[in-house]
All heavy atoms as TSV, in Angstrom:
chain	resi	resn	atom	element	x	y	z
A	1	MET	N	N	0.826	-1.152	0.038
A	1	MET	CA	C	0.001	-0.042	0.015
A	1	MET	C	C	0.888	1.272	-0.032
A	1	MET	O	O	1.813	1.397	0.797
A	1	MET	CB	C	-0.884	-0.017	1.234
A	1	MET	CG	C	-1.807	1.133	1.317
A	1	MET	SD	S	-3.138	0.821	2.420
A	1	MET	CE	C	-2.754	1.790	3.781
A	2	SER	N	N	0.690	2.131	-0.928
A	2	SER	CA	C	1.497	3.338	-0.963
A	2	SER	C	C	0.887	4.466	-0.149
A	2	SER	O	O	-0.317	4.488	0.044
A	2	SER	CB	C	1.629	3.772	-2.437
A	2	SER	OG	O	0.392	4.114	-2.953
A	3	SER	N	N	1.717	5.369	0.250
A	3	SER	CA	C	1.299	6.504	1.064
A	3	SER	C	C	1.304	7.770	0.204
A	3	SER	O	O	2.102	7.850	-0.717
A	3	SER	CB	C	2.229	6.712	2.244
A	3	SER	OG	O	2.252	5.598	3.047
A	4	PRO	N	N	0.364	8.702	0.475
A	4	PRO	CA	C	0.351	9.921	-0.208
A	4	PRO	C	C	1.696	10.664	-0.087
A	4	PRO	O	O	2.419	10.479	0.909
A	4	PRO	CB	C	-0.762	10.768	0.459
A	4	PRO	CG	C	-1.611	9.713	1.109
A	4	PRO	CD	C	-0.712	8.575	1.500
A	5	ALA	N	N	2.002	11.421	-1.063
A	5	ALA	CA	C	3.278	12.205	-1.035
A	5	ALA	C	C	3.460	12.961	0.208
A	5	ALA	O	O	2.490	13.678	0.653
A	5	ALA	CB	C	3.330	13.114	-2.228
A	6	GLY	N	N	4.562	12.938	0.860
A	6	GLY	CA	C	4.832	13.686	2.044
A	6	GLY	C	C	4.388	13.009	3.393
A	6	GLY	O	O	4.655	13.517	4.403
A	7	MET	N	N	3.629	11.881	3.315
A	7	MET	CA	C	3.187	11.200	4.505
A	7	MET	C	C	4.285	10.371	5.019
A	7	MET	O	O	4.943	9.589	4.300
A	7	MET	CB	C	1.904	10.417	4.208
A	7	MET	CG	C	1.391	9.776	5.497
A	7	MET	SD	S	-0.136	8.841	5.191
A	7	MET	CE	C	-1.295	10.196	5.212
A	8	LEU	N	N	4.544	10.445	6.357
A	8	LEU	CA	C	5.521	9.532	6.962
A	8	LEU	C	C	5.149	8.091	6.900
A	8	LEU	O	O	3.995	7.758	7.049
A	8	LEU	CB	C	5.761	9.974	8.385
A	8	LEU	CG	C	6.335	11.325	8.635
A	8	LEU	CD1	C	6.352	11.566	10.137
A	8	LEU	CD2	C	7.763	11.461	8.080
A	9	THR	N	N	6.153	7.229	6.753
A	9	THR	CA	C	5.983	5.836	6.743
A	9	THR	C	C	7.075	5.219	7.637
A	9	THR	O	O	8.054	5.883	7.910
A	9	THR	CB	C	6.020	5.156	5.383
A	9	THR	OG1	O	7.278	5.459	4.812
A	9	THR	CG2	C	4.915	5.737	4.475
A	10	GLY	N	N	6.927	4.004	8.062
A	10	GLY	CA	C	8.008	3.326	8.868
A	10	GLY	C	C	7.397	2.489	9.943
A	10	GLY	O	O	6.214	2.398	10.183
A	11	ASP	N	N	8.364	1.906	10.655
A	11	ASP	CA	C	8.048	0.976	11.763
A	11	ASP	C	C	7.530	1.656	13.029
A	11	ASP	O	O	6.951	1.036	13.864
A	11	ASP	CB	C	9.193	0.114	12.103
A	11	ASP	CG	C	9.643	-0.815	11.016
A	11	ASP	OD1	O	8.776	-1.095	10.087
A	11	ASP	OD2	O	10.760	-1.313	10.982
A	12	ARG	N	N	7.804	2.967	13.196
A	12	ARG	CA	C	7.475	3.631	14.451
A	12	ARG	C	C	6.643	4.875	14.216
A	12	ARG	O	O	6.861	5.902	14.897
A	12	ARG	CB	C	8.690	3.928	15.245
A	12	ARG	CG	C	9.544	2.717	15.554
A	12	ARG	CD	C	8.893	1.817	16.479
A	12	ARG	NE	N	9.149	2.084	17.825
A	12	ARG	CZ	C	8.599	1.561	18.896
A	12	ARG	NH1	N	7.646	0.645	18.703
A	12	ARG	NH2	N	8.893	1.890	20.067
A	13	VAL	N	N	5.721	4.869	13.239
A	13	VAL	CA	C	4.898	6.018	12.977
A	13	VAL	C	C	3.575	5.916	13.700
A	13	VAL	O	O	2.879	4.846	13.560
A	13	VAL	CB	C	4.707	6.180	11.474
A	13	VAL	CG1	C	3.739	7.374	11.136
A	13	VAL	CG2	C	5.992	6.371	10.714
A	14	TYR	N	N	3.244	6.888	14.514
A	14	TYR	CA	C	2.006	6.928	15.175
A	14	TYR	C	C	1.154	8.051	14.612
A	14	TYR	O	O	1.666	9.064	14.190
A	14	TYR	CB	C	2.184	7.288	16.672
A	14	TYR	CG	C	3.163	6.312	17.391
A	14	TYR	CD1	C	4.498	6.694	17.615
A	14	TYR	CD2	C	2.742	5.094	17.820
A	14	TYR	CE1	C	5.337	5.849	18.222
A	14	TYR	CE2	C	3.569	4.235	18.502
A	14	TYR	CZ	C	4.931	4.626	18.695
A	14	TYR	OH	O	5.720	3.778	19.317
A	15	ARG	N	N	-0.176	7.916	14.588
A	15	ARG	CA	C	-1.050	8.915	14.081
A	15	ARG	C	C	-2.220	9.137	14.998
A	15	ARG	O	O	-2.716	8.258	15.550
A	15	ARG	CB	C	-1.567	8.503	12.674
A	15	ARG	CG	C	-0.483	8.254	11.697
A	15	ARG	CD	C	-1.024	7.999	10.250
A	15	ARG	NE	N	-0.023	7.576	9.316
A	15	ARG	CZ	C	0.985	8.240	8.836
A	15	ARG	NH1	N	1.093	9.501	9.178
A	15	ARG	NH2	N	1.822	7.733	8.061
A	16	ILE	N	N	-2.619	10.372	15.031
A	16	ILE	CA	C	-3.854	10.757	15.713
A	16	ILE	C	C	-4.723	11.564	14.729
A	16	ILE	O	O	-4.225	12.555	14.194
A	16	ILE	CB	C	-3.628	11.538	17.037
A	16	ILE	CG1	C	-2.906	10.639	18.026
A	16	ILE	CG2	C	-4.961	12.074	17.550
A	16	ILE	CD1	C	-2.706	11.237	19.378
A	17	HIS	N	N	-5.894	11.037	14.422
A	17	HIS	CA	C	-6.760	11.724	13.451
A	17	HIS	C	C	-7.995	12.270	14.225
A	17	HIS	O	O	-8.538	11.616	15.091
A	17	HIS	CB	C	-7.327	10.707	12.469
A	17	HIS	CG	C	-6.285	9.963	11.701
A	17	HIS	ND1	N	-5.637	10.496	10.622
A	17	HIS	CD2	C	-5.713	8.776	11.888
A	17	HIS	CE1	C	-4.728	9.643	10.167
A	17	HIS	NE2	N	-4.777	8.594	10.948
A	18	TRP	N	N	-8.353	13.495	13.854
A	18	TRP	CA	C	-9.595	14.070	14.391
A	18	TRP	C	C	-10.779	13.628	13.505
A	18	TRP	O	O	-10.619	13.668	12.285
A	18	TRP	CB	C	-9.439	15.639	14.371
A	18	TRP	CG	C	-10.706	16.344	14.622
A	18	TRP	CD1	C	-11.478	16.314	15.730
A	18	TRP	CD2	C	-11.395	17.266	13.722
A	18	TRP	NE1	N	-12.596	17.097	15.580
A	18	TRP	CE2	C	-12.515	17.687	14.334
A	18	TRP	CE3	C	-11.057	17.714	12.458
A	18	TRP	CZ2	C	-13.410	18.626	13.752
A	18	TRP	CZ3	C	-11.903	18.621	11.883
A	18	TRP	CH2	C	-13.073	19.033	12.529
A	19	LEU	N	N	-11.820	13.204	14.066
A	19	LEU	CA	C	-12.965	12.819	13.327
A	19	LEU	C	C	-13.892	14.108	13.165
A	19	LEU	O	O	-14.492	14.517	14.137
A	19	LEU	CB	C	-13.728	11.706	14.006
A	19	LEU	CG	C	-12.987	10.442	14.264
A	19	LEU	CD1	C	-13.690	9.406	15.064
A	19	LEU	CD2	C	-12.419	9.875	12.930
A	20	PRO	N	N	-13.929	14.665	11.974
A	20	PRO	CA	C	-14.625	15.967	11.777
A	20	PRO	C	C	-16.090	15.867	12.241
A	20	PRO	O	O	-16.719	14.906	12.091
A	20	PRO	CB	C	-14.552	16.149	10.256
A	20	PRO	CG	C	-13.315	15.402	9.821
A	20	PRO	CD	C	-13.287	14.229	10.748
A	21	GLY	N	N	-16.503	16.986	12.864
A	21	GLY	CA	C	-17.869	17.099	13.371
A	21	GLY	C	C	-18.036	16.540	14.704
A	21	GLY	O	O	-19.143	16.421	15.208
A	22	THR	N	N	-16.947	16.023	15.329
A	22	THR	CA	C	-17.004	15.417	16.672
A	22	THR	C	C	-15.917	15.970	17.549
A	22	THR	O	O	-15.054	16.675	17.129
A	22	THR	CB	C	-16.880	13.879	16.478
A	22	THR	OG1	O	-15.499	13.553	16.258
A	22	THR	CG2	C	-17.803	13.233	15.490
A	23	ASP	N	N	-15.912	15.525	18.759
A	23	ASP	CA	C	-14.879	15.752	19.719
A	23	ASP	C	C	-14.015	14.541	19.873
A	23	ASP	O	O	-13.235	14.415	20.801
A	23	ASP	CB	C	-15.463	16.090	21.096
A	23	ASP	CG	C	-16.132	17.440	21.124
A	23	ASP	OD1	O	-15.824	18.305	20.285
A	23	ASP	OD2	O	-16.976	17.664	22.015
A	24	ILE	N	N	-14.074	13.590	18.926
A	24	ILE	CA	C	-13.434	12.346	18.988
A	24	ILE	C	C	-12.104	12.318	18.212
A	24	ILE	O	O	-12.021	12.868	17.104
A	24	ILE	CB	C	-14.307	11.215	18.467
A	24	ILE	CG1	C	-15.699	11.212	19.182
A	24	ILE	CG2	C	-13.675	9.869	18.508
A	24	ILE	CD1	C	-15.579	10.931	20.695
A	25	LEU	N	N	-11.097	11.707	18.770
A	25	LEU	CA	C	-9.798	11.539	18.083
A	25	LEU	C	C	-9.594	9.970	17.965
A	25	LEU	O	O	-9.950	9.202	18.870
A	25	LEU	CB	C	-8.687	12.121	18.941
A	25	LEU	CG	C	-8.758	13.600	19.234
A	25	LEU	CD1	C	-7.756	13.984	20.265
A	25	LEU	CD2	C	-8.582	14.375	17.934
A	26	ARG	N	N	-8.983	9.578	16.859
A	26	ARG	CA	C	-8.661	8.160	16.644
A	26	ARG	C	C	-7.126	8.026	16.598
A	26	ARG	O	O	-6.476	8.616	15.783
A	26	ARG	CB	C	-9.260	7.634	15.367
A	26	ARG	CG	C	-8.911	6.200	15.009
A	26	ARG	CD	C	-9.438	5.692	13.714
A	26	ARG	NE	N	-10.894	5.863	13.656
A	26	ARG	CZ	C	-11.772	4.938	14.030
A	26	ARG	NH1	N	-11.338	3.794	14.532
A	26	ARG	NH2	N	-13.036	5.187	13.885
A	27	GLY	N	N	-6.585	7.230	17.546
A	27	GLY	CA	C	-5.139	6.947	17.535
A	27	GLY	C	C	-4.822	5.690	16.759
A	27	GLY	O	O	-5.564	4.663	16.913
A	28	VAL	N	N	-3.798	5.682	15.922
A	28	VAL	CA	C	-3.446	4.572	15.141
A	28	VAL	C	C	-1.918	4.262	15.385
A	28	VAL	O	O	-1.124	5.079	15.160
A	28	VAL	CB	C	-3.671	4.773	13.627
A	28	VAL	CG1	C	-3.310	3.541	12.789
A	28	VAL	CG2	C	-5.079	5.207	13.329
A	29	CYS	N	N	-1.672	3.073	15.937
A	29	CYS	CA	C	-0.356	2.643	16.239
A	29	CYS	C	C	0.349	2.037	14.989
A	29	CYS	O	O	-0.381	1.575	14.102
A	29	CYS	CB	C	-0.380	1.638	17.367
A	29	CYS	SG	S	1.333	1.086	17.882
A	30	HIS	N	N	1.661	2.040	14.954
A	30	HIS	CA	C	2.372	1.425	13.878
A	30	HIS	C	C	2.064	-0.050	13.716
A	30	HIS	O	O	2.229	-0.634	12.660
A	30	HIS	CB	C	3.874	1.661	13.979
A	30	HIS	CG	C	4.448	1.042	15.205
A	30	HIS	ND1	N	4.869	-0.289	15.230
A	30	HIS	CD2	C	4.700	1.597	16.431
A	30	HIS	CE1	C	5.355	-0.545	16.452
A	30	HIS	NE2	N	5.262	0.582	17.210
A	31	CYS	N	N	1.526	-0.744	14.781
A	31	CYS	CA	C	1.221	-2.124	14.726
A	31	CYS	C	C	-0.180	-2.387	14.155
A	31	CYS	O	O	-0.569	-3.543	13.956
A	31	CYS	CB	C	1.325	-2.727	16.114
A	31	CYS	SG	S	-0.003	-2.296	17.251
A	32	GLY	N	N	-0.934	-1.249	13.919
A	32	GLY	CA	C	-2.289	-1.448	13.358
A	32	GLY	C	C	-3.372	-1.299	14.371
A	32	GLY	O	O	-4.545	-1.188	14.016
A	33	ALA	N	N	-3.065	-1.341	15.668
A	33	ALA	CA	C	-4.078	-1.211	16.724
A	33	ALA	C	C	-4.618	0.229	16.667
A	33	ALA	O	O	-3.927	1.174	16.371
A	33	ALA	CB	C	-3.508	-1.556	18.056
A	34	GLN	N	N	-5.891	0.344	17.051
A	34	GLN	CA	C	-6.562	1.648	17.047
A	34	GLN	C	C	-7.344	1.837	18.296
A	34	GLN	O	O	-7.830	0.876	18.907
A	34	GLN	CB	C	-7.468	1.803	15.841
A	34	GLN	CG	C	-6.822	1.726	14.521
A	34	GLN	CD	C	-7.782	1.969	13.372
A	34	GLN	OE1	O	-8.786	2.649	13.486
A	34	GLN	NE2	N	-7.498	1.362	12.234
A	35	ARG	N	N	-7.498	3.120	18.678
A	35	ARG	CA	C	-8.304	3.411	19.834
A	35	ARG	C	C	-8.872	4.832	19.642
A	35	ARG	O	O	-8.296	5.621	19.063
A	35	ARG	CB	C	-7.460	3.375	21.132
A	35	ARG	CG	C	-8.186	3.815	22.342
A	35	ARG	CD	C	-7.379	3.567	23.576
A	35	ARG	NE	N	-7.407	2.140	23.837
A	35	ARG	CZ	C	-6.936	1.584	24.969
A	35	ARG	NH1	N	-6.477	2.297	25.901
A	35	ARG	NH2	N	-6.997	0.302	25.064
A	36	VAL	N	N	-10.101	5.046	20.172
A	36	VAL	CA	C	-10.681	6.378	20.107
A	36	VAL	C	C	-10.769	6.954	21.494
A	36	VAL	O	O	-10.898	6.275	22.489
A	36	VAL	CB	C	-12.085	6.381	19.463
A	36	VAL	CG1	C	-11.966	5.993	17.965
A	36	VAL	CG2	C	-13.021	5.465	20.167
A	37	ALA	N	N	-10.698	8.288	21.544
A	37	ALA	CA	C	-10.716	9.027	22.830
A	37	ALA	C	C	-11.061	10.486	22.559
A	37	ALA	O	O	-10.974	10.884	21.429
A	37	ALA	CB	C	-9.428	8.887	23.602
A	38	GLU	N	N	-11.416	11.226	23.601
A	38	GLU	CA	C	-11.634	12.626	23.443
A	38	GLU	C	C	-10.385	13.412	23.806
A	38	GLU	O	O	-10.284	14.551	23.450
A	38	GLU	CB	C	-12.806	13.083	24.288
A	38	GLU	CG	C	-14.184	12.579	23.802
A	38	GLU	CD	C	-15.318	13.067	24.585
A	38	GLU	OE1	O	-15.144	14.002	25.378
A	38	GLU	OE2	O	-16.411	12.495	24.457
A	39	GLU	N	N	-9.478	12.831	24.546
A	39	GLU	CA	C	-8.320	13.471	25.079
A	39	GLU	C	C	-7.026	13.066	24.297
A	39	GLU	O	O	-6.711	11.851	24.355
A	39	GLU	CB	C	-8.117	13.322	26.537
A	39	GLU	CG	C	-9.265	13.859	27.367
A	39	GLU	CD	C	-9.342	15.374	27.290
A	39	GLU	OE1	O	-8.334	16.051	27.148
A	39	GLU	OE2	O	-10.521	15.857	27.259
A	40	PRO	N	N	-6.301	13.970	23.679
A	40	PRO	CA	C	-5.082	13.565	23.011
A	40	PRO	C	C	-3.985	12.986	23.945
A	40	PRO	O	O	-3.268	12.071	23.503
A	40	PRO	CB	C	-4.581	14.892	22.340
A	40	PRO	CG	C	-5.263	15.978	23.061
A	40	PRO	CD	C	-6.505	15.413	23.635
A	41	VAL	N	N	-3.881	13.414	25.146
A	41	VAL	CA	C	-2.901	12.898	26.115
A	41	VAL	C	C	-3.185	11.432	26.322
A	41	VAL	O	O	-2.258	10.573	26.343
A	41	VAL	CB	C	-2.918	13.706	27.431
A	41	VAL	CG1	C	-2.037	13.007	28.454
A	41	VAL	CG2	C	-2.485	15.129	27.204
A	42	GLU	N	N	-4.473	11.022	26.521
A	42	GLU	CA	C	-4.776	9.619	26.706
A	42	GLU	C	C	-4.371	8.791	25.493
A	42	GLU	O	O	-3.781	7.686	25.745
A	42	GLU	CB	C	-6.334	9.514	26.856
A	42	GLU	CG	C	-6.863	8.099	26.997
A	42	GLU	CD	C	-8.407	8.032	27.078
A	42	GLU	OE1	O	-9.005	9.096	27.317
A	42	GLU	OE2	O	-8.914	6.980	26.858
A	43	LEU	N	N	-4.571	9.278	24.316
A	43	LEU	CA	C	-4.070	8.503	23.144
A	43	LEU	C	C	-2.562	8.461	23.030
A	43	LEU	O	O	-2.030	7.388	22.709
A	43	LEU	CB	C	-4.640	9.170	21.832
A	43	LEU	CG	C	-6.134	8.963	21.526
A	43	LEU	CD1	C	-6.563	9.698	20.299
A	43	LEU	CD2	C	-6.408	7.436	21.426
A	44	TRP	N	N	-1.854	9.593	23.305
A	44	TRP	CA	C	-0.387	9.528	23.236
A	44	TRP	C	C	0.130	8.528	24.324
A	44	TRP	O	O	1.113	7.753	23.995
A	44	TRP	CB	C	0.187	10.908	23.370
A	44	TRP	CG	C	0.162	11.604	22.061
A	44	TRP	CD1	C	-0.519	12.814	21.834
A	44	TRP	CD2	C	0.829	11.301	20.897
A	44	TRP	NE1	N	-0.327	13.173	20.561
A	44	TRP	CE2	C	0.496	12.215	19.939
A	44	TRP	CE3	C	1.677	10.274	20.518
A	44	TRP	CZ2	C	1.017	12.231	18.633
A	44	TRP	CZ3	C	2.199	10.238	19.260
A	44	TRP	CH2	C	1.830	11.191	18.260
A	45	GLU	N	N	-0.397	8.536	25.475
A	45	GLU	CA	C	0.038	7.576	26.485
A	45	GLU	C	C	-0.132	6.111	26.073
A	45	GLU	O	O	0.699	5.317	26.212
A	45	GLU	CB	C	-0.638	7.830	27.831
A	45	GLU	CG	C	-0.188	9.104	28.500
A	45	GLU	CD	C	-0.980	9.428	29.733
A	45	GLU	OE1	O	-2.003	8.830	30.007
A	45	GLU	OE2	O	-0.494	10.320	30.491
A	46	TRP	N	N	-1.308	5.890	25.437
A	46	TRP	CA	C	-1.591	4.555	24.915
A	46	TRP	C	C	-0.620	4.165	23.779
A	46	TRP	O	O	-0.106	3.096	23.766
A	46	TRP	CB	C	-3.049	4.471	24.502
A	46	TRP	CG	C	-3.410	3.182	23.799
A	46	TRP	CD1	C	-3.637	1.989	24.408
A	46	TRP	CD2	C	-3.580	2.946	22.443
A	46	TRP	NE1	N	-3.928	1.017	23.465
A	46	TRP	CE2	C	-3.867	1.602	22.213
A	46	TRP	CE3	C	-3.455	3.781	21.255
A	46	TRP	CZ2	C	-4.080	1.051	20.957
A	46	TRP	CZ3	C	-3.680	3.213	20.021
A	46	TRP	CH2	C	-3.963	1.857	19.895
A	47	LEU	N	N	-0.434	5.088	22.837
A	47	LEU	CA	C	0.455	4.829	21.699
A	47	LEU	C	C	1.905	4.559	22.194
A	47	LEU	O	O	2.529	3.573	21.703
A	47	LEU	CB	C	0.464	6.039	20.738
A	47	LEU	CG	C	-0.790	6.184	19.861
A	47	LEU	CD1	C	-0.774	7.537	19.213
A	47	LEU	CD2	C	-0.854	5.102	18.840
A	48	LEU	N	N	2.367	5.388	23.115
A	48	LEU	CA	C	3.745	5.250	23.552
A	48	LEU	C	C	3.995	4.072	24.495
A	48	LEU	O	O	5.110	3.671	24.748
A	48	LEU	CB	C	4.255	6.526	24.150
A	48	LEU	CG	C	4.198	7.723	23.152
A	48	LEU	CD1	C	4.580	9.020	23.927
A	48	LEU	CD2	C	5.225	7.478	22.035
A	49	ALA	N	N	2.905	3.457	25.002
A	49	ALA	CA	C	3.000	2.267	25.886
A	49	ALA	C	C	3.114	0.982	25.043
A	49	ALA	O	O	3.167	-0.114	25.599
A	49	ALA	CB	C	1.758	2.168	26.784
A	50	HIS	N	N	3.220	1.096	23.727
A	50	HIS	CA	C	3.279	-0.102	22.857
A	50	HIS	C	C	4.285	-1.067	23.379
A	50	HIS	O	O	5.368	-0.666	23.740
A	50	HIS	CB	C	3.646	0.337	21.414
A	50	HIS	CG	C	3.816	-0.812	20.494
A	50	HIS	ND1	N	2.730	-1.370	19.835
A	50	HIS	CD2	C	4.917	-1.565	20.208
A	50	HIS	CE1	C	3.170	-2.368	19.094
A	50	HIS	NE2	N	4.447	-2.557	19.256
A	51	PRO	N	N	4.006	-2.347	23.461
A	51	PRO	CA	C	2.839	-3.068	22.957
A	51	PRO	C	C	1.702	-3.273	23.967
A	51	PRO	O	O	0.735	-3.909	23.691
A	51	PRO	CB	C	3.408	-4.434	22.541
A	51	PRO	CG	C	4.420	-4.663	23.572
A	51	PRO	CD	C	5.029	-3.330	23.887
A	52	GLN	N	N	1.927	-2.707	25.147
A	52	GLN	CA	C	0.892	-2.871	26.201
A	52	GLN	C	C	-0.457	-2.283	25.726
A	52	GLN	O	O	-0.598	-1.120	25.364
A	52	GLN	CB	C	1.305	-2.163	27.489
A	52	GLN	CG	C	0.291	-2.332	28.595
A	52	GLN	CD	C	0.841	-1.687	29.891
A	52	GLN	OE1	O	1.885	-1.095	29.954
A	52	GLN	NE2	N	-0.026	-1.626	30.903
A	53	GLY	N	N	-1.510	-3.173	25.732
A	53	GLY	CA	C	-2.828	-2.708	25.307
A	53	GLY	C	C	-3.078	-2.715	23.822
A	53	GLY	O	O	-4.103	-2.311	23.389
A	54	HIS	N	N	-2.101	-3.255	23.024
A	54	HIS	CA	C	-2.207	-3.196	21.618
A	54	HIS	C	C	-2.472	-4.590	20.973
A	54	HIS	O	O	-2.344	-4.701	19.756
A	54	HIS	CB	C	-0.896	-2.600	20.997
A	54	HIS	CG	C	-0.708	-1.202	21.342
A	54	HIS	ND1	N	-0.218	-0.321	20.435
A	54	HIS	CD2	C	-0.963	-0.482	22.477
A	54	HIS	CE1	C	-0.150	0.918	21.005
A	54	HIS	NE2	N	-0.567	0.811	22.240
A	55	GLN	N	N	-2.814	-5.582	21.774
A	55	GLN	CA	C	-2.996	-6.906	21.219
A	55	GLN	C	C	-4.147	-6.961	20.168
A	55	GLN	O	O	-4.074	-7.688	19.234
A	55	GLN	CB	C	-3.248	-7.926	22.329
A	55	GLN	CG	C	-1.995	-8.156	23.193
A	55	GLN	CD	C	-1.693	-6.993	24.133
A	55	GLN	OE1	O	-2.547	-6.248	24.450
A	55	GLN	NE2	N	-0.466	-6.909	24.572
A	56	ALA	N	N	-5.216	-6.301	20.423
A	56	ALA	CA	C	-6.356	-6.338	19.521
A	56	ALA	C	C	-6.785	-4.888	19.288
A	56	ALA	O	O	-6.687	-4.015	20.093
A	56	ALA	CB	C	-7.511	-7.137	20.154
A	57	PRO	N	N	-7.359	-4.634	18.073
A	57	PRO	CA	C	-7.860	-3.304	17.790
A	57	PRO	C	C	-8.868	-2.865	18.871
A	57	PRO	O	O	-9.768	-3.625	19.210
A	57	PRO	CB	C	-8.513	-3.385	16.470
A	57	PRO	CG	C	-7.850	-4.580	15.815
A	57	PRO	CD	C	-7.540	-5.502	16.918
A	58	ALA	N	N	-8.688	-1.631	19.419
A	58	ALA	CA	C	-9.578	-1.155	20.514
A	58	ALA	C	C	-10.671	-0.304	19.919
A	58	ALA	O	O	-11.627	-0.005	20.684
A	58	ALA	CB	C	-8.768	-0.405	21.573
A	59	ALA	N	N	-10.577	0.069	18.681
A	59	ALA	CA	C	-11.610	0.948	18.099
A	59	ALA	C	C	-12.333	0.185	16.963
A	59	ALA	O	O	-11.729	-0.409	16.101
A	59	ALA	CB	C	-10.981	2.160	17.526
A	60	PRO	N	N	-13.628	0.138	17.031
A	60	PRO	CA	C	-14.348	-0.544	15.957
A	60	PRO	C	C	-14.230	0.297	14.684
A	60	PRO	O	O	-14.022	1.466	14.741
A	60	PRO	CB	C	-15.819	-0.529	16.453
A	60	PRO	CG	C	-15.907	0.603	17.438
A	60	PRO	CD	C	-14.506	0.719	18.031
A	61	PRO	N	N	-14.324	-0.388	13.557
A	61	PRO	CA	C	-14.293	0.352	12.277
A	61	PRO	C	C	-15.496	1.291	12.194
A	61	PRO	O	O	-16.558	1.040	12.758
A	61	PRO	CB	C	-14.366	-0.752	11.201
A	61	PRO	CG	C	-14.889	-1.942	11.878
A	61	PRO	CD	C	-14.524	-1.790	13.353
A	62	PRO	N	N	-15.401	2.435	11.539
A	62	PRO	CA	C	-16.496	3.337	11.388
A	62	PRO	C	C	-17.651	2.665	10.717
A	62	PRO	O	O	-17.494	1.887	9.769
A	62	PRO	CB	C	-15.943	4.460	10.522
A	62	PRO	CG	C	-14.507	4.230	10.264
A	62	PRO	CD	C	-14.177	2.830	10.847
A	63	SER	N	N	-18.868	2.987	11.169
A	63	SER	CA	C	-20.053	2.389	10.640
A	63	SER	C	C	-20.953	3.495	10.104
A	63	SER	O	O	-21.155	4.505	10.735
A	63	SER	CB	C	-20.777	1.520	11.698
A	63	SER	OG	O	-22.010	1.102	11.235
A	64	ALA	N	N	-21.571	3.206	8.944
A	64	ALA	CA	C	-22.467	4.254	8.351
A	64	ALA	C	C	-23.752	4.489	9.245
A	64	ALA	O	O	-24.250	5.489	9.236
A	64	ALA	CB	C	-22.866	3.827	6.968
A	65	ASP	N	N	-24.145	3.425	9.928
A	65	ASP	CA	C	-25.376	3.544	10.746
A	65	ASP	C	C	-25.074	3.870	12.211
A	65	ASP	O	O	-26.003	3.930	13.015
A	65	ASP	CB	C	-26.190	2.269	10.622
A	65	ASP	CG	C	-25.481	1.074	11.133
A	65	ASP	OD1	O	-24.302	0.930	10.769
A	65	ASP	OD2	O	-26.028	0.237	11.832
A	66	ALA	N	N	-23.806	4.126	12.563
A	66	ALA	CA	C	-23.501	4.469	13.951
A	66	ALA	C	C	-23.976	5.915	14.206
A	66	ALA	O	O	-23.932	6.774	13.338
A	66	ALA	CB	C	-21.975	4.387	14.159
A	67	PRO	N	N	-24.411	6.175	15.451
A	67	PRO	CA	C	-24.839	7.525	15.800
A	67	PRO	C	C	-23.642	8.485	15.735
A	67	PRO	O	O	-22.499	8.052	16.028
A	67	PRO	CB	C	-25.375	7.400	17.184
A	67	PRO	CG	C	-24.812	6.130	17.717
A	67	PRO	CD	C	-24.487	5.286	16.584
A	68	THR	N	N	-23.859	9.642	15.281
A	68	THR	CA	C	-22.777	10.647	15.200
A	68	THR	C	C	-22.833	11.554	16.448
A	68	THR	O	O	-23.901	11.823	17.001
A	68	THR	CB	C	-22.921	11.515	13.926
A	68	THR	OG1	O	-24.138	12.126	13.895
A	68	THR	CG2	C	-22.766	10.727	12.656
A	69	ARG	N	N	-21.710	12.008	16.811
A	69	ARG	CA	C	-21.607	12.905	17.980
A	69	ARG	C	C	-21.180	14.260	17.471
A	69	ARG	O	O	-20.083	14.359	16.963
A	69	ARG	CB	C	-20.594	12.322	18.975
A	69	ARG	CG	C	-20.559	13.157	20.247
A	69	ARG	CD	C	-19.699	12.412	21.219
A	69	ARG	NE	N	-19.557	13.195	22.370
A	69	ARG	CZ	C	-18.951	12.920	23.431
A	69	ARG	NH1	N	-18.296	11.751	23.464
A	69	ARG	NH2	N	-18.845	13.711	24.468
A	70	LEU	N	N	-22.031	15.260	17.624
A	70	LEU	CA	C	-21.678	16.546	17.067
A	70	LEU	C	C	-20.969	17.435	18.106
A	70	LEU	O	O	-21.247	17.342	19.263
A	70	LEU	CB	C	-22.947	17.199	16.603
A	70	LEU	CG	C	-23.824	16.498	15.570
A	70	LEU	CD1	C	-25.094	17.232	15.308
A	70	LEU	CD2	C	-22.997	16.391	14.287
A	71	ALA	N	N	-20.059	18.229	17.606
A	71	ALA	CA	C	-19.383	19.192	18.472
A	71	ALA	C	C	-20.306	20.326	18.758
A	71	ALA	O	O	-21.063	20.760	17.850
A	71	ALA	CB	C	-18.079	19.732	17.779
A	72	VAL	N	N	-20.327	20.745	19.995
A	72	VAL	CA	C	-21.218	21.818	20.447
A	72	VAL	C	C	-20.338	23.019	20.807
A	72	VAL	O	O	-19.444	22.923	21.625
A	72	VAL	CB	C	-22.076	21.386	21.628
A	72	VAL	CG1	C	-22.926	22.568	22.131
A	72	VAL	CG2	C	-22.880	20.159	21.314
A	73	PRO	N	N	-20.597	24.227	20.177
A	73	PRO	CA	C	-19.763	25.354	20.545
A	73	PRO	C	C	-19.902	25.741	22.011
A	73	PRO	O	O	-20.932	25.595	22.597
A	73	PRO	CB	C	-20.372	26.457	19.663
A	73	PRO	CG	C	-21.322	25.823	18.739
A	73	PRO	CD	C	-21.633	24.480	19.233
A	74	ALA	N	N	-18.803	26.148	22.602
A	74	ALA	CA	C	-18.785	26.518	24.008
A	74	ALA	C	C	-19.397	27.872	24.210
A	74	ALA	O	O	-19.378	28.755	23.430
A	74	ALA	CB	C	-17.342	26.462	24.531
């Protein structure tokens, strides 16, 4: 699988994606495990604790019929 131009690749690349329209972040470990959370610190702690807690994907794949959580302005 190729990566878009400029995207980092490698054995130790971690990613945190914001899910638009929500307060939810999805962390993706280089091993393929995923987890969702509202706090970036929680995701970074989980990512950097690899392999602890990374045995199985912790985040279900996105579903078209899943309820959406909208961001509410403060």
